[in-house]
Every structure is written in C-alpha cells, then in structure tokens.
Phi, psi and omega in degrees: 000137183290154188295320183296315180298321182294320181294321178296322183294316182294321178295319179297319181294323179295320177298322181295315182297319182296317180295319178298320180292323179293320180294316181295322179296322179290325179291322180295318181292332183260012180296138179080001179251141177276147177294147180298138179277119182296337182273349184289145178281148180293140180300141178294142181285141178295140183296157179296153183297330183270000181268124181256144180285133179275138176290149180291136180288137179289143180295142179273139176288143181292150181282145179292140179277174183298316184290329180290324177293319178296320181296313183295329180294334182295326183295347178288341175280120185284332182278119186296324183288329176288337178284343181306301180298331180292317178292326178292321177292324179297319180297321180289318183288325185229070185288344180258007180291148177291343183268002182296319181294324176292322178298314179296323175300319179291324177297313181297318179295318179292322177296317178298319178295319178294321180297317181295316178296315181294321180297317178296318179295321181292322178295322176298320180292318178299316178298320179296314183294319180293319178298320179293318181296328178295335180272352184285142175286341179291120183291349181258353185298312179295316177302320179295321178296314177300315183294321179298312181293321179300317178297318181294315179294324176296315182295326179273354181054043178223159179048049185293329175300317177293323179296323180294316182296318181296316183293325177296315178300320182297325181283315186289336184279347182284127177232117187299312186293322178295325178294312184296315182297317181293316180295323179290321176300316179297318178294322180294324176299317178295320178297313182297318178296321179293315181297321179296319182289324181289328179281353183293134182293332180232081177301142183297140182289144179288135180259137180291151182298135180273347181197169180275187178270203181221152171230179185233146183219140180270131178232117181055036175081006179242142183284143173231156181263129181239122178288146179242145179290145184290148176282143182292144177283117186254354182186187178295150181299146179290134180297145183292150180273129181292133177292152182241150175283122179293151179282155177300324181296315180293324180293317181291327177293319178294322179295316180297320178296318178298315181293322178296323177298315181294322177295321180298317180297316180296316180301316180295321178295318179296320176296320180292328178272013176062029171263069195296311185302310181291322180299314180295321179299316181290321179296322180293322176298317178294322180294318177293338179279354177053072179286189178300156187304318182294317177296321180296323180290323176299316180294315180302318181297313181296318180289329177293318177296320178294318179297323179295319180293327181271357179078017178274090186293323180294318177292323179299314181297319180300310183287327176292329178294315177299318181293323179292321179290339180282345182081006186250012182282139182275174179295318180293321180291328176295321176296317178295324179299308184292320179295320181291324177295320181298324182297333180256005181223048172056040173073014182238154175258014177297134181086004182291317181293320178298321178298317178296320179296316179296320181292321178298315180296327180289317182281340182232073183292153182291143181243154181286133179250122179259138180291151179291136179258012181292135181285142179292139177244132183302132178086357179250152181237147175262137181245126176264120178253134181255110183293321174211167185302126181093351182292332187278000000 
C-alpha cells in the first residue's frame, strides 16, 4: 500500500473513534433527565439576596356612622328608665338606621322591667291598704277599699281577674244594719260631745284664725298645695251648729247608693271579662238601685249596647232615654236614640222632647224648699251659690 493512502486511512479511523467517544460521554451526562418541555414556562428567577418580603397589612375596621355614634352615646346614661326617651328620639331621628331594631328591643325590655316593678309595688300597696281597712271599726271601710282598687284596675284595663275578685268582695261585705248601727253610734258620739261642750260653764274663747286655708293647683300634671290668705274677722264667730241624728230613711238611701256603685263596678268588670249574662244581671240590679247620675249614665250606656246587640229595642230606648237625660249621650248614641224612637212612633221623632220632659219630671220630683231661719249677724253676709244654670 502506498504511504499516502495509509496515512489517510489512519486519520479517518482516528476521527471515527473521537466521534464515538464524544457521543458516549454526552449520553452519560444526560442520563435520568427529561428533555425540556417546549410548552413549559420558564422558571421564575429567585429574588435577589438583598430583597426582603413585606408583611401583609391588617384589614382596617370601618368607621362608625353618625347614627351608630348616636346609638352608642345613649349607653352612657346609667339609668335604664332615663334611656327610654333617648331611644325613642333615636328611632325618630334615624328611622333607617340598622340600630333601630336594637333600640326598640331596649325600649321593650326597660318597659317590661318597669311594669314588673310597678306591678309588684302596686300589689304591695293594695295589700297594705286592705290590711289597714280590715282594722277599721267602720264596717264599710274594707268594702270601700276593695271597690276602689277594683275600679282602678278596671280603668287601667289590667289585672281584671283581681279586679273581679275585689269587686265581688266589695259587694258581699256590705251589711246594711251594721252600717246603720255604726253611723248612728258615730252621730250620737258627736251629739254627746257637743252637748258636753255646750254645758261647760266656761266655754273656751274663740281664737282668731292664725292663718288661711289651702287650695290646690296642678303643675306639670301634678297637684300642688297653695296657701290662701285668711279672711278678715268682721264680727263675732258664728255659733257652732248642733249635730243631728240621721234618719233611717236617709241612712238606707246612702247605703243603697253605696251598694249600687259597687254593683256597677262588678258589672263593668264582668262585661269586660266577657261574662255578659252575669254582667248584665248585675248592671240591672245597680240600675234599679238608682245610683249617682254619673254611675247611672255609665250603666245605661253598657245596657243600651247590650240591648242593641240582642235586638231588644224597648230596652235600648229605655236606657238611651236615661242616658239622654243625664246629658252624657254622644252624637252616635243620639242617632241611635232617635232611630229607635222612630221605630215605635211611625217613623217620626214628633213628641220626643215632650217625652223627655215628662220623664225628667217623673224621675226628679220637685221638693219643698224651706226658707232659712238663721238670725242675721251684724257684719256677716249670705252668699247664694248657683250649682248649675237655674239652680238659684
């Protein structure tokens, strides 16, 4: 083989060996590694060593609105009862506030607490008054206490069960003979004391008044006492009037009036508690006893309403007549009165006024008026007082 050809052959073989070694070395270095994903995103670069991470800021609380500040300010008042008008004003000033419901809740809670406290105190007060009345020698004192509390509870429309019990006690405790005996004994004691004083050889000298009397005036809805200057002494003091023993007739009349008032209270409580049948029966008993005009008008109104509901036109006309004569009839009741009258008088109101005049004369007969026999005293004057127009 020529020398030149041999040299070329050796060089070619050397190149092949070199390429094989380079390929094997490249495969060994890349063993266990996955080829790069052409869709993969390049890795984020690591932050610089001198850059520090900032901490996340804490969320800020929202600022209170004007209405919320006003609501919170109410809590500064320590007295729960004094907070009531403040919460009421808040509801008016901020009707759309989210705190309105809470304000209403506070009002309700305070009112309930006050009602509970007031109810307990009132019950204690009633018990104290009733216990005191039980010790009184007056046989009507306890009945009067029960009747008074029954009427107060009825007027307030609260504790009606207790009001019914009190009203029943007020009626059952009244005893006519005990009332007459006690009243006569009291009158006799006054008569004896007067006669003893009159028989004294040296009656005490009359002393001039050291001060005036008192009157009452309302201030902010509350009563106040106002002193009055004394009237000047213009002559000798008037001699005292001897007490008189009341007649049995007047005592029985007073007792019947007292009982009628108590019956009227019981009847009204029963009607309020929807015990209609018993209530009407009791009210008719009170009506027949002819109580005071105001009580009679109240009874007549209730019985007229019941008669209207039951369709008893004759009874309705009777009670409305009494109500009209009392002067306490309302405009609507007057319409019912005239309509009921028309039904029994051929659709006309002719004669209605004459009927009222005749009924008034029957129920209020004229009584004898005797002139005063009191001797005139120098320097003194008589005053004529007119209770109502025409009374003088």
